[in-house]
N, C-alpha and C positions, 0 to 999 in steps of 0.2 A: 535545443534539447538533443542529448546524445542518444545513440541507439541503445545504450545500456539503460537509460531512463525509460525509453519507449517500451522495452521488454518488461521492466519492473512495473510500469503502469499497467500494461496488459495483464500481468499476473495479479495485480491488485484488483482489477476489474473482474477477473475470473474467479475471485474468492467467493465462496459460498457461506462462510462463517467468519466470525470475529477471530477465532483462533487461527484459521487458515490465512486470513489477511495479516495477522501479526507475525505468523511464521514466515510468510513471503516477504514481509517488510524487513524482518530481522536478517533473512538471507541476503536481501539486496544490500542492506547496510554493511553486513560483514564483507560481502564481495567488494563493495566500494572502498572500504577501508583497507582491505588486504591487497587489493590490486592497484592501489594508488590512483583512483579516479579523481580525487581532489574536488568532488562536487560539494559545494557548501550546503549544509543540511537545510538551511532556511530557504534555499533556492532550488532544492531538489524536487523534481516533478513527482518522484515516487512518494516523497513525504506528503505532498499535497493530495495526491491520489489516495493514499492510505487514509488520510484524515476524512476525505469525502466518502470513501467506501465504509468506514466505520460509522459515519453519520447515516448513510443509507441503510446499513444493516440494523442499526439501533432503531430507526424509524420503522423498518419492516417488522422487527420484533415487537414493538409497541402496538403496531397495527394488528398483528396476528393475535396478540393477547386480548384485544378488545372484542374479537369475534366469538 
């Protein structure tokens, strides 16, 4: 895993909302494409962290609605 991915994953983990996670993910993807990182999307740690964070936020939202 590259340092770039580590930073992107940390930003995903620090996201407090779906919109923030999406914004951070879009920023990471843009940087990856424009700076020539050449990380395959299906092997990108940021992509998988984003997917996990969205799942956690969705679960938290459902849990809060039940209370």
